[in-house]
C-alpha positions as CSV (number, residue, x, y, z in Angstrom):
1,M,22.6,28.6,14.8
2,T,20.2,30.8,16.7
3,E,16.7,29.7,17.1
4,P,14.5,30.5,14.2
5,L,11.7,32.9,14.5
6,L,7.9,32.2,14.0
7,E,5.3,34.7,12.8
8,F,2.1,35.6,14.5
9,A,-0.6,38.2,14.3
10,D,0.1,41.4,12.9
11,G,3.6,40.1,11.7
12,R,4.9,40.0,15.0
13,H,7.7,37.5,15.9
14,H,8.7,35.0,18.8
15,V,10.8,31.9,18.9
16,D,8.3,29.7,20.6
17,P,4.9,28.6,19.3
18,K,3.1,28.8,22.5
19,T,4.4,32.1,23.7
20,G,3.6,33.6,20.4
21,I,0.2,32.7,20.4
22,I,-0.4,33.6,23.9
23,R,1.3,37.3,23.3
24,F,0.0,38.1,19.6
25,G,-2.4,35.5,18.8
26,P,-2.1,33.0,15.6
27,K,-0.7,34.0,12.4
28,S,-4.2,34.0,10.5
29,L,-5.8,36.7,12.9
30,R,-5.7,39.5,10.5
31,P,-8.3,41.1,7.9
32,G,-8.9,39.1,5.0
33,S,-7.0,36.1,6.1
34,R,-7.9,32.4,6.5
35,H,-8.7,33.0,10.1
36,P,-11.9,30.9,11.0
37,K,-14.0,32.9,13.7
38,R,-16.1,29.7,14.4
39,V,-15.5,25.9,13.5
40,R,-18.7,23.8,13.0
41,T,-17.7,21.0,15.0
42,G,-19.5,17.4,14.9
43,F,-19.2,14.4,16.8
44,I,-19.3,10.7,16.0
45,G,-19.5,8.5,19.3
46,T,-22.0,7.0,21.7
47,P,-24.3,9.3,23.6
48,E,-22.1,9.0,26.5
49,T,-18.7,9.9,24.9
50,I,-20.1,12.6,22.9
51,Q,-21.4,14.4,26.2
52,K,-18.2,13.8,27.7
53,A,-16.1,15.3,25.0
54,G,-18.4,18.2,24.5
55,A,-18.2,19.1,28.2
56,W,-14.4,18.9,28.1
57,I,-14.1,21.2,25.2
58,D,-16.4,23.5,26.6
59,K,-14.0,23.4,29.8
60,T,-10.8,23.3,28.0
61,S,-11.5,25.9,25.4
62,K,-11.8,28.4,28.5
63,G,-8.0,28.1,29.2
64,V,-6.0,25.5,31.2
65,R,-3.6,26.0,34.2
66,G,-0.1,25.6,33.1
67,A,2.6,23.6,35.6
68,P,6.3,24.3,36.3
69,E,7.9,24.6,32.8
70,R,4.7,23.9,31.2
71,L,2.8,27.1,29.8
72,E,-0.9,27.7,30.4
73,F,-3.3,27.4,27.5
74,P,-4.8,30.5,26.9
75,G,-8.2,29.4,25.6
76,F,-10.0,28.6,22.2
77,R,-12.4,31.4,22.3
78,Q,-13.4,34.6,20.3
79,D,-11.7,36.7,23.2
80,R,-8.7,34.7,24.1
81,G,-5.9,32.5,22.9
82,F,-6.7,31.5,19.3
83,F,-9.8,34.2,19.0
84,T,-12.0,31.6,17.6
85,E,-14.5,29.1,18.8
86,V,-15.9,25.7,18.4
87,E,-19.4,25.8,17.4
88,L,-21.5,22.6,18.7
89,S,-25.0,21.3,17.6
90,E,-26.9,18.2,18.2
91,D,-27.7,18.2,14.6
92,W,-24.0,17.7,13.6
93,N,-23.7,14.6,16.0
94,A,-23.9,11.1,14.5
95,P,-24.5,8.6,17.5
96,I,-23.2,5.1,17.8
97,F,-25.9,3.1,19.2
98,T,-25.6,0.1,21.5
99,S,-27.1,-2.3,18.8
100,E,-24.1,-1.2,16.4
101,L,-21.6,-1.8,18.9
102,T,-23.2,-5.7,19.7
103,D,-23.2,-6.0,16.2
104,L,-19.5,-5.4,15.8
105,K,-18.6,-7.6,18.7
106,S,-20.5,-10.3,16.7
107,H,-17.9,-10.9,14.3
108,R,-15.4,-13.7,15.5
109,K,-12.5,-12.4,13.5
110,R,-10.6,-9.1,14.5
111,I,-10.1,-8.2,10.9
112,D,-14.0,-8.7,10.3
113,R,-14.7,-6.1,13.4
114,F,-12.1,-3.9,12.1
115,E,-13.8,-3.5,8.6
116,A,-17.2,-3.5,10.0
117,A,-16.1,-0.4,12.3
118,V,-14.5,1.4,9.5
119,M,-17.8,0.9,7.4
120,M,-19.7,2.1,10.5
121,I,-17.6,5.3,10.7
122,D,-17.9,5.8,6.8
123,A,-21.5,5.7,7.2
124,K,-21.8,8.2,9.8
125,L,-19.5,10.5,8.0
126,S,-21.7,10.4,5.0
127,L,-24.8,11.0,7.2
128,L,-23.1,14.4,8.5
129,S,-21.9,15.5,5.1
130,R,-25.3,15.2,3.9
131,K,-26.7,17.8,6.3
132,D,-27.8,21.1,4.7
133,R,-25.1,22.9,6.8
134,P,-22.5,20.1,7.4
135,P,-19.9,20.1,10.1
136,E,-16.5,21.5,9.0
137,Y,-14.7,19.2,11.3
138,V,-15.5,16.0,13.0
139,I,-14.4,14.5,16.4
140,L,-14.5,10.8,16.9
141,A,-15.4,10.4,20.6
142,L,-15.2,6.8,20.4
143,P,-15.7,4.6,23.2
144,D,-12.6,2.6,24.6
145,E,-14.4,-0.8,24.0
146,L,-14.7,0.1,20.3
147,L,-10.9,1.0,19.8
148,A,-9.8,-2.1,21.9
149,E,-11.6,-4.2,19.4
150,C,-10.1,-2.7,16.2
151,Q,-7.3,0.0,17.1
152,T,-4.9,-2.3,15.0
153,V,-5.1,-5.4,13.2
154,E,-2.8,-8.1,11.6
155,H,-4.3,-10.5,9.1
156,T,-3.0,-13.0,6.4
157,D,-4.0,-12.4,3.0
158,A,-3.8,-15.0,0.3
159,E,-1.9,-12.5,-2.0
160,A,-0.5,-9.8,-0.1
161,G,0.7,-12.0,2.9
162,I,0.6,-10.6,6.3
163,V,-1.2,-7.1,6.4
164,R,-1.1,-4.6,9.4
165,R,-3.6,-2.0,9.5
166,N,-4.3,0.8,11.7
167,F,-8.0,2.3,12.7
168,R,-7.0,5.8,12.7
169,R,-5.4,5.7,9.5
170,A,-8.2,4.0,7.8
171,I,-10.8,6.6,9.2
172,K,-8.6,9.3,7.7
173,G,-8.7,7.7,4.2
174,V,-12.3,7.2,4.6
175,A,-12.8,10.9,5.8
176,M,-11.3,12.1,2.6
177,R,-14.3,11.1,0.5
178,Y,-16.3,13.9,2.5
179,R,-13.6,16.4,2.8
180,M,-13.9,16.3,6.6
181,P,-10.8,16.8,8.5
182,T,-11.2,14.4,11.8
183,Q,-9.6,13.9,15.2
184,I,-9.9,10.9,17.4
185,L,-10.3,12.1,21.2
186,L,-10.0,9.4,23.9
187,E,-12.2,8.8,26.8
188,K,-9.3,9.1,29.2
189,T,-8.7,12.6,27.6
190,T,-12.3,13.5,28.4
191,S,-12.8,11.7,31.7
192,D,-12.7,13.8,35.2
193,E,-9.4,11.9,36.3
194,E,-6.2,13.7,35.8
195,P,-4.7,12.5,32.6
196,G,-1.2,11.0,32.3
197,D,0.1,14.1,30.3
198,Y,0.1,17.7,31.4
199,P,-3.5,18.9,30.7
200,S,-2.1,22.2,29.2
201,D,0.0,20.2,26.8
202,I,-3.1,18.3,25.8
203,A,-4.9,21.3,25.0
204,W,-2.2,22.9,23.1
205,D,-2.0,20.2,21.1
206,F,-5.5,19.3,20.4
207,F,-6.7,22.9,19.7
208,T,-3.6,23.7,17.6
209,A,-4.3,20.8,15.3
210,L,-8.0,22.0,15.2
211,Y,-7.3,25.3,14.3
212,F,-5.0,24.3,11.3
213,K,-7.6,21.7,10.4
214,A,-10.1,24.3,10.3
215,G,-8.2,26.3,7.9
216,G,-6.3,28.8,9.8
217,F,-2.3,29.2,10.1
218,P,-1.3,29.1,14.0
219,W,2.1,30.5,12.8
220,G,4.1,30.8,10.0
221,P,8.0,30.5,9.1
222,V,10.4,33.4,9.2
223,G,13.6,33.4,6.9
224,L,12.7,30.9,4.3
225,T,13.8,31.8,0.8
226,P,10.9,33.7,-1.2
227,G,10.1,31.3,-4.0
228,S,11.2,28.2,-2.6
229,C,9.1,24.9,-2.7
230,F,10.4,22.5,0.0
231,V,9.7,18.9,-0.8
232,G,9.8,15.7,0.7
233,I,10.2,12.2,-0.9
234,G,8.9,9.1,0.8
235,F,7.8,5.5,0.0
236,F,5.1,3.0,1.0
237,R,4.0,-0.3,0.0
238,P,0.3,-0.3,-1.5
239,L,-2.4,-2.1,0.4
240,G,-3.6,-5.6,-0.7
241,I,-0.8,-6.0,-3.3
242,G,0.8,-9.5,-3.3
243,D,3.9,-8.7,-5.0
244,S,6.1,-7.5,-1.8
245,R,8.5,-5.6,-4.4
246,V,6.0,-3.1,-5.3
247,Q,6.2,0.2,-3.8
248,S,4.9,3.7,-4.4
249,S,6.1,6.9,-3.9
250,L,4.8,9.9,-1.8
251,V,5.4,13.5,-1.9
252,Q,5.1,16.3,0.7
253,A,5.5,19.9,-0.7
254,F,5.5,23.2,1.5
255,D,5.9,27.0,0.3
256,E,8.1,29.5,2.1
257,H,4.6,30.3,4.1
258,G,4.5,26.9,5.3
259,D,1.3,25.8,3.5
260,G,1.5,22.3,2.2
261,L,0.1,19.7,-0.2
262,V,0.4,15.9,-0.5
263,L,0.2,13.9,-3.5
264,R,1.0,10.1,-4.3
265,G,3.4,9.0,-6.9
266,Q,3.7,6.1,-9.6
267,E,3.9,2.5,-8.3
268,F,7.1,0.7,-9.1
269,Q,9.1,-2.6,-8.3
270,W,11.9,-2.5,-5.8
271,D,13.8,-5.4,-5.2
272,A,16.0,-5.1,-2.2
273,N,18.2,-8.1,-2.5
274,K,18.6,-7.5,-6.2
275,E,19.3,-3.9,-6.0
276,G,21.5,-3.9,-2.8
277,S,19.6,-1.5,-0.7
278,R,16.5,-1.9,1.3
279,A,15.7,1.9,1.0
280,P,13.8,2.3,-2.4
281,H,15.2,4.8,-5.0
282,L,13.6,6.3,-7.9
283,S,14.3,5.5,-11.6
284,E,15.4,8.3,-13.9
285,Q,12.0,8.7,-15.4
286,H,10.0,8.2,-12.2
287,A,12.1,11.2,-10.6
288,A,11.4,13.3,-13.6
289,W,7.9,12.7,-13.4
290,T,7.8,13.5,-9.6
291,V,9.1,16.9,-10.4
292,D,6.7,17.7,-13.0
293,R,3.8,16.3,-11.2
294,T,4.5,18.1,-7.9
295,L,4.9,21.4,-9.8
296,E,1.5,20.9,-11.7
297,R,-0.3,19.9,-8.2
298,Y,1.7,23.1,-6.5
299,R,0.4,25.4,-9.1
300,E,-3.2,24.1,-9.2
301,E,-3.2,24.5,-5.3
302,M,-0.9,27.4,-4.4
303,G,-1.7,29.5,-7.6
304,Q,1.8,30.1,-8.3
305,V,5.0,28.3,-9.4
306,P,8.3,28.2,-7.5
307,T,11.7,29.5,-8.5
308,R,13.5,27.2,-6.4
309,M,12.9,23.6,-5.5
310,V,14.6,21.9,-2.5
311,I,14.2,18.2,-2.3
312,H,14.8,16.2,1.0
313,K,15.1,12.3,1.4
314,T,16.3,10.2,4.0
315,S,18.5,8.2,1.7
316,R,21.4,9.2,-0.5
317,Y,20.9,10.3,-4.2
318,W,21.6,7.3,-6.6
319,P,23.0,8.4,-10.1
320,A,19.5,7.7,-11.8
321,E,17.4,9.5,-9.8
322,T,19.6,12.6,-9.7
323,N,19.6,12.7,-13.1
324,G,15.9,12.3,-13.4
325,F,15.7,15.4,-10.8
326,R,18.2,17.6,-12.6
327,T,16.5,17.0,-16.3
328,A,13.3,18.0,-15.0
329,L,14.2,21.0,-12.7
330,E,16.8,22.2,-15.4
331,R,14.1,22.1,-18.2
332,R,11.9,24.4,-16.2
333,K,14.8,26.6,-15.3
334,L,14.3,26.2,-11.7
335,Q,17.2,26.7,-9.1
336,Y,17.3,23.5,-7.1
337,D,18.9,21.6,-4.2
338,L,18.8,17.9,-3.6
339,V,19.5,17.2,0.2
340,A,20.0,14.1,1.7
341,L,19.0,14.0,5.5
342,A,18.8,11.2,8.0
343,P,18.7,10.7,12.0
344,S,22.1,9.5,13.2
345,D,23.1,7.9,16.5
346,T,26.8,6.9,15.7
347,V,28.1,10.7,16.1
348,R,26.9,12.6,19.0
349,L,28.2,15.4,21.5
350,F,28.7,15.1,24.9
351,P,28.8,18.4,27.0
352,V,30.9,18.9,29.8
353,N,27.9,20.5,32.0
354,Q,24.7,18.7,32.9
355,Y,22.5,19.9,29.8
356,P,22.2,18.0,26.4
357,P,23.7,19.9,23.3
358,L,21.7,22.8,22.3
359,R,19.2,22.8,19.6
360,G,20.6,24.3,16.5
361,T,24.2,23.0,17.3
362,H,26.0,22.1,14.1
363,F,29.3,20.5,13.4
364,K,31.2,18.8,10.8
365,V,33.1,15.2,10.7
366,G,34.8,14.7,7.3
367,D,32.5,15.8,4.5
368,L,29.4,15.1,6.5
369,D,27.3,17.9,8.2
370,Y,25.4,17.0,11.6
371,L,22.8,19.3,13.2
372,Y,20.7,19.3,16.3
373,T,17.4,19.9,15.8
374,T,16.4,18.9,19.1
375,G,18.2,19.2,22.3
376,F,18.3,22.0,25.1
377,Q,16.3,25.2,24.1
378,A,18.5,28.0,25.3
379,D,15.7,30.8,24.7
380,L,13.2,28.7,27.0
381,Q,16.1,27.4,29.3
382,Q,14.1,24.0,29.0
383,F,14.6,20.6,27.6
384,H,11.3,18.5,27.1
385,A,12.3,15.0,26.6
386,N,13.4,11.7,28.3
387,H,16.1,10.6,25.9
388,V,19.4,11.9,24.6
389,P,18.8,13.9,21.5
390,S,20.2,12.7,18.2
391,T,21.8,14.4,15.4
392,L,20.5,15.0,11.8
393,Q,23.1,14.0,9.3
394,L,23.2,15.7,5.9
395,A,25.1,13.4,3.7
396,D,24.4,14.6,0.3
397,H,23.9,18.1,-1.3
398,I,23.5,18.2,-5.0
399,G,22.8,21.3,-7.1
400,G,22.7,25.1,-6.7
401,D,24.7,27.6,-5.1
402,T,23.0,27.4,-1.6
403,S,25.5,26.9,1.1
404,R,25.0,23.9,3.6
405,A,24.8,26.4,6.3
406,Q,21.6,27.7,4.6
407,L,20.3,24.5,4.0
408,L,20.7,23.6,7.5
409,E,19.0,26.7,8.8
410,E,16.0,25.9,6.5
411,V,15.8,22.4,7.9
412,L,16.0,23.9,11.5
413,I,12.9,26.1,10.4
414,L,10.8,23.7,8.8
415,S,11.3,21.7,12.0
416,K,8.9,24.0,13.8
417,M,6.4,23.7,11.3
418,N,4.3,20.6,12.6
419,W,0.7,22.2,13.2
420,N,-0.3,18.8,14.7
421,C,1.2,19.8,18.0
422,S,2.8,22.8,19.6
423,L,6.2,21.9,20.1
424,M,9.6,23.9,19.9
425,G,10.7,21.8,17.1
426,G,11.4,18.0,16.2
427,L,14.1,15.8,14.5
428,L,13.0,16.1,11.2
429,P,11.7,18.9,9.0
430,I,8.2,19.0,8.1
431,T,9.0,17.7,4.6
432,L,9.7,14.4,6.3
433,T,8.1,14.4,9.6
434,F,5.0,12.7,8.5
435,A,6.1,10.4,5.4
436,R,5.4,7.2,7.2
437,R,2.0,8.3,8.5
438,V,0.9,9.9,5.5
439,G,2.2,6.8,3.6
440,D,0.2,4.6,5.6
441,I,-3.1,6.6,5.0
442,L,-2.3,6.8,1.2
443,R,-2.4,3.0,1.3
444,E,-6.0,3.0,2.6
445,I,-7.1,5.0,-0.5
446,S,-8.2,2.9,-3.4
447,R,-5.4,2.9,-6.1
448,E,-8.2,4.0,-8.4
449,R,-8.3,7.3,-6.7
450,A,-5.0,8.7,-8.5
451,D,-5.1,12.0,-6.8
452,P,-6.3,11.9,-3.1
453,L,-7.0,15.1,-1.5
454,A,-3.6,17.5,-1.6
455,N,-4.3,19.6,1.3
456,F,-2.1,18.5,4.4
457,K,-4.8,18.9,6.9
458,Y,-6.8,15.7,5.9
459,Y,-3.6,13.7,6.8
460,I,-2.8,15.0,10.5
């Protein structure tokens, strides 16, 4: 399969996100679009880390030189690169004081330090949200000593058993209360010493995500069927529930322009021993509810109703959930495709030359289709990985008249829609890429909040 094109400013096309932005600018750079000219940016951190972070942004936003096989970062200024700029003001900073760090360290248990740190960040975000003109985006320039104390924690709960939590995900859940996208900026990234990764790559990933979180589209897909809604189904275990059988579903939905939303599904019980599968599956009723609720939120957020729905899962479709999806979709007279996609290491190609298989290579083994969504990138003559690429297996296809070739082309396109970085593509389509990460964030949100924020920018 040929490498899918992406759309940039003025409808210009290129296969590579970075090259497209360098040549044409981001997709939103046109009159009447979502292009942000400035991004009001606040900081949470110690006075020292805030100063370092601000200096790093000022320096990096001017542009960063490239390296062999690494493109330069063109900048994040109104006259270059993304053609927008970071707007800073001390009024949008919420300093963390030495006394607050001392109070955190006074807690003997790690879980107590973790929860105290989350409450402290919650208070800082609340403070920023009450400003007459609050920031649109908040950088957590946290000191290394704070992250070392509470980056991850594992504790035993009397009802829930062993509970594992992550500070970044907990902060994402807190920040949704104030509708503030956030980003953690590590001290080692802002230090004067050379970071371990390529500086231009760090800048690309940081500012691409910033642009999206500020409301812009860095790039858009080309070739997706108009009127299609692409849905990824995932699962997670709610936080603090003693019954290990309880699961909850999550949905990530994207339109043909790449705009996405997230919603939390219903809780249900799944006994792996009884059901004979570790991977949870939906009941018929739950599957139908998932379609109905997704379409309701899609209409609310996108302002339109799709004519076709493509549902991606990483496990095969069981009869009950298939019936539930079909019933709800056919009742609404929608075209549909139910697709099971999963990474596979059991079947691989071994080229006779020194290069890995080409990204976009498609082959069949029996009734199974395999696709390389990572691999050697012929258009760039590059391969940016230190591992043997895996294939993506298409095991199930239930539904309309869409060919498997078209379904795989759509998967290849959707693998390029990760706006949390600027990679050429990833193993999974965006419908499934963040399923585990989004689930971990939804775990942190109170179950009483039935509808967490739908906009995808709050989860990355």
